[in-house]
C-alpha positions as CSV (number, residue, x, y, z in Angstrom):
1,M,-0.1,-0.1,0.3
2,G,1.2,3.6,-0.5
3,K,1.4,6.1,1.5
4,K,-1.7,8.1,2.7
5,A,-2.3,11.7,1.5
6,K,-1.8,14.2,3.8
7,I,-2.2,17.9,2.5
8,E,-4.7,17.6,-0.9
9,I,-4.9,20.8,-2.8
10,R,-7.6,21.4,-4.9
11,N,-8.5,23.6,-7.8
12,L,-6.9,26.9,-5.4
13,T,-6.6,30.5,-7.2
14,K,-5.3,33.2,-5.0
15,A,-6.6,36.8,-6.2
16,F,-5.5,39.8,-4.3
17,Y,-7.3,43.2,-4.8
18,K,-5.9,46.8,-5.1
19,K,-9.2,49.9,-5.9
20,Q,-9.5,48.9,-9.6
21,S,-7.4,46.3,-10.1
22,S,-6.3,42.5,-9.5
23,V,-3.4,40.3,-9.3
24,T,-3.6,36.8,-9.6
25,A,-1.0,35.0,-7.4
26,L,-1.7,31.6,-7.4
27,D,-3.7,29.9,-10.4
28,D,-5.8,26.3,-10.5
29,I,-3.0,24.7,-8.0
30,S,-4.1,20.9,-7.4
31,L,-1.6,18.5,-5.2
32,T,-1.4,16.0,-3.5
33,I,1.4,15.3,-0.3
34,E,1.8,12.1,1.1
35,E,2.0,11.6,4.9
36,G,5.7,12.3,6.1
37,E,6.6,12.8,2.7
38,F,9.5,16.6,2.5
39,V,8.2,18.4,-0.1
40,C,10.5,21.6,-1.6
41,I,8.6,24.4,-3.4
42,V,10.9,25.8,-6.2
43,G,10.5,29.1,-8.3
44,P,11.7,32.7,-9.6
45,S,10.9,35.4,-7.4
46,G,7.1,36.8,-7.1
47,C,5.0,33.3,-7.8
48,G,3.3,32.7,-5.7
49,K,5.1,30.0,-3.3
50,T,4.8,31.8,0.1
51,T,1.1,32.8,-1.0
52,L,0.3,28.8,-1.0
53,L,2.0,28.1,2.2
54,R,0.5,31.3,4.1
55,I,-2.8,29.7,2.5
56,L,-1.8,26.4,4.2
57,A,-1.2,28.0,7.4
58,G,-4.2,29.4,7.7
59,L,-3.5,33.0,7.3
60,E,-4.5,33.8,3.6
61,Q,-7.7,32.4,2.6
62,P,-7.6,30.9,-0.6
63,S,-10.2,32.6,-3.7
64,I,-11.2,29.6,-5.2
65,G,-10.6,26.3,-4.4
66,E,-10.0,23.9,-1.0
67,F,-7.7,22.4,1.1
68,E,-7.4,19.8,3.5
69,I,-4.6,18.9,6.1
70,R,-5.8,15.4,7.1
71,R,-5.4,15.3,11.3
72,E,-4.0,12.4,12.9
73,Q,-4.5,13.0,16.5
74,E,-6.9,15.4,18.5
75,G,-5.6,18.4,20.1
76,R,-2.4,18.1,17.7
77,P,-1.9,21.5,16.1
78,L,-2.6,21.6,12.3
79,Q,0.8,22.9,11.4
80,S,4.0,24.8,12.9
81,M,5.6,27.6,10.7
82,V,9.4,28.4,10.3
83,F,9.5,32.0,8.5
84,Q,13.2,33.6,7.1
85,E,13.5,35.8,10.1
86,R,11.4,37.1,13.1
87,G,10.3,33.9,13.8
88,V,11.8,34.0,17.9
89,I,9.7,36.1,20.9
90,P,12.4,38.8,22.0
91,W,11.5,38.8,25.8
92,L,11.7,34.9,26.4
93,T,14.3,33.3,26.7
94,V,15.9,30.2,24.4
95,K,14.0,27.7,26.8
96,E,10.9,29.7,26.9
97,N,11.0,30.5,23.3
98,V,10.8,26.5,22.8
99,A,8.1,25.7,25.2
100,F,5.6,28.3,24.0
101,G,3.7,26.6,21.4
102,L,3.1,23.8,24.2
103,K,2.2,26.1,27.2
104,M,0.2,28.1,24.9
105,R,-1.8,24.3,24.3
106,K,-2.3,24.2,27.8
107,M,-0.2,20.9,27.7
108,P,0.9,18.9,31.5
109,K,4.2,20.5,32.6
110,D,6.0,17.7,32.4
111,V,5.3,16.7,29.0
112,V,6.5,20.5,28.4
113,Q,9.6,19.6,30.1
114,E,10.3,16.6,28.7
115,R,9.5,17.9,25.1
116,T,11.8,21.3,25.5
117,N,14.2,19.9,26.8
118,Y,14.5,17.1,24.5
119,Y,14.7,19.4,21.2
120,L,16.6,22.0,23.1
121,K,19.3,19.3,22.8
122,K,19.0,17.3,19.4
123,T,19.4,21.5,18.2
124,G,22.3,22.2,20.6
125,L,20.6,24.8,22.5
126,D,20.6,23.2,25.9
127,R,23.7,25.0,26.7
128,F,22.1,28.3,25.9
129,A,18.6,27.8,27.2
130,H,18.6,30.5,29.7
131,L,19.8,33.5,26.9
132,Y,17.8,35.6,25.3
133,P,17.0,35.7,21.3
134,K,19.1,39.6,21.4
135,E,22.3,37.4,22.5
136,L,22.2,35.1,19.9
137,S,23.6,34.8,16.6
138,G,20.9,34.3,13.5
139,G,21.7,30.9,13.4
140,M,21.3,30.0,16.6
141,K,18.0,32.2,16.5
142,Q,16.5,29.8,13.7
143,R,17.9,26.6,15.6
144,V,15.4,28.1,18.3
145,S,12.5,28.5,15.9
146,I,13.0,24.6,14.1
147,A,13.1,23.4,18.0
148,R,9.8,24.8,19.0
149,A,8.2,24.0,15.4
150,F,9.5,20.3,16.2
151,A,7.8,20.9,20.1
152,N,5.0,21.5,19.4
153,D,4.3,18.3,17.2
154,P,2.5,19.9,14.6
155,E,0.8,17.7,12.1
156,I,2.8,19.6,9.0
157,L,5.5,21.5,9.2
158,L,5.7,24.4,7.0
159,M,9.2,26.6,6.1
160,D,9.5,30.1,4.5
161,E,12.7,29.8,3.3
162,P,14.5,29.5,6.9
163,F,18.1,29.2,6.1
164,A,18.4,32.1,3.3
165,A,19.4,34.8,5.2
166,L,22.7,32.5,7.0
167,D,26.2,32.1,6.4
168,E,27.1,28.4,3.8
169,Q,28.8,26.6,6.6
170,N,25.6,27.2,9.3
171,K,23.1,26.5,6.6
172,F,24.4,23.1,5.8
173,I,25.1,22.8,9.9
174,L,20.9,23.6,10.2
175,Q,20.5,21.7,7.0
176,E,21.6,18.4,8.8
177,E,20.0,19.3,12.1
178,L,17.2,20.1,10.6
179,L,16.9,16.3,9.0
180,S,18.5,14.5,11.9
181,I,15.2,15.3,13.6
182,W,13.0,14.8,10.5
183,S,14.3,11.1,10.0
184,E,12.8,10.4,13.4
185,T,9.5,12.4,13.7
186,K,9.0,11.9,9.8
187,K,6.8,14.9,10.1
188,T,5.3,16.0,6.9
189,V,7.2,19.3,5.2
190,V,7.1,21.6,2.7
191,F,9.6,23.7,2.3
192,I,10.4,27.1,0.2
193,T,13.9,27.5,-1.1
194,H,15.3,29.4,-4.0
195,S,18.3,27.2,-3.7
196,I,18.1,24.5,-5.6
197,D,21.1,23.0,-4.1
198,E,19.4,23.2,-0.6
199,A,15.6,21.4,-2.7
200,L,17.8,18.6,-3.6
201,L,20.4,18.1,-0.2
202,L,16.2,18.4,1.5
203,A,14.0,17.0,-0.9
204,D,11.8,13.8,-1.7
205,R,10.0,15.9,-4.4
206,I,11.0,19.1,-5.8
207,L,7.9,21.4,-7.0
208,L,8.7,23.8,-9.7
209,M,6.4,26.8,-9.8
210,S,5.8,29.1,-12.7
211,A,6.2,32.4,-12.7
212,Q,3.3,34.8,-11.9
213,P,0.9,33.7,-12.0
214,G,2.1,30.8,-10.1
215,K,1.2,27.4,-11.6
216,I,2.8,23.7,-10.7
217,I,4.1,23.2,-13.7
218,Q,7.0,20.2,-13.1
219,Q,7.8,17.7,-10.3
220,V,11.0,16.1,-9.8
221,K,11.3,12.9,-7.4
222,I,15.0,12.5,-6.1
223,D,15.1,8.8,-5.4
224,T,18.9,9.1,-4.2
225,P,19.4,7.8,-0.7
226,R,20.2,10.4,1.8
227,P,21.9,11.3,3.8
228,R,22.9,13.7,0.8
229,T,26.0,16.1,0.3
230,I,26.9,19.3,-1.7
231,E,30.3,17.1,-3.3
232,D,26.9,14.5,-3.8
233,I,24.6,16.9,-5.6
234,R,28.0,18.1,-8.2
235,K,29.6,14.8,-8.8
236,D,26.3,12.1,-8.6
237,P,25.1,12.3,-12.5
238,V,21.9,11.8,-12.4
239,L,21.5,14.9,-9.0
240,A,23.6,16.6,-11.4
241,E,21.5,16.3,-14.7
242,Q,18.3,17.2,-11.8
243,F,19.8,20.9,-10.7
244,V,20.4,21.4,-14.8
245,D,16.9,21.0,-15.0
246,I,15.7,22.9,-12.4
247,W,18.7,26.1,-13.6
248,K,16.7,25.8,-16.8
249,H,13.2,26.1,-15.5
250,L,13.8,28.9,-13.7
251,Q,15.9,30.8,-16.2
252,D,13.1,30.0,-18.4
253,E,10.2,31.4,-16.3
254,V,12.5,34.7,-15.3
255,Q,13.1,35.4,-19.3
256,Q,9.4,34.7,-20.1
257,S,7.9,36.5,-17.2
258,R,10.1,40.0,-18.6
259,K,9.2,39.3,-22.0
260,E,5.2,39.2,-20.5
261,N,6.3,42.2,-18.7
262,K,7.9,44.4,-21.0
């Protein structure tokens, strides 16, 4: 038997209206994401990637169409979202940040303590538990956001370019830590990135979006076993070919968009 569908998106369109005009951000997207699947969305700037994530997070409403996130466990939050920045609460310590979602759900104190400590350790934050965000680097703040998201045990995890602002070294460390936690929890993850390398490192499947209005115009299945490295992406002929194909797709979409906007 195949895996169950976790996210079902059906004929979803999103338009934004301003005075006398409207802009279609997403156009007739239908998509199924399986339970435990790690999906990366790649597309040119302004193609509606973040809008799609915000709809799944309940922060925007679709104009047409619908989506469903299948709930496995009553009482568990439907989703947690990790943003590129601004994800931590400045007046709470690292430990309080990680525990925040659990406390908001009024979970028993021993459960809050156990899960918070577990994810502090998994992300290497246990030594920094009593520091405040202003005392942390960008990479450490993103660790806090990831630890909080997993500690809250959502049905799905939504990630909007969470490592884009980090230097390469921190990015690789956090990618590895994310995959390590994901391989244990097998959460369903929808991850937006501009980086083809990052998508090839992380994903089971990559969805390629068109320029605005955003449509999913191609899907790339990544069958290369994990763990993958940047060296693999450069040396493995299959991954190298997939990199070039995705690169060409992005270039074509950007050029097409420029022609249409002239």
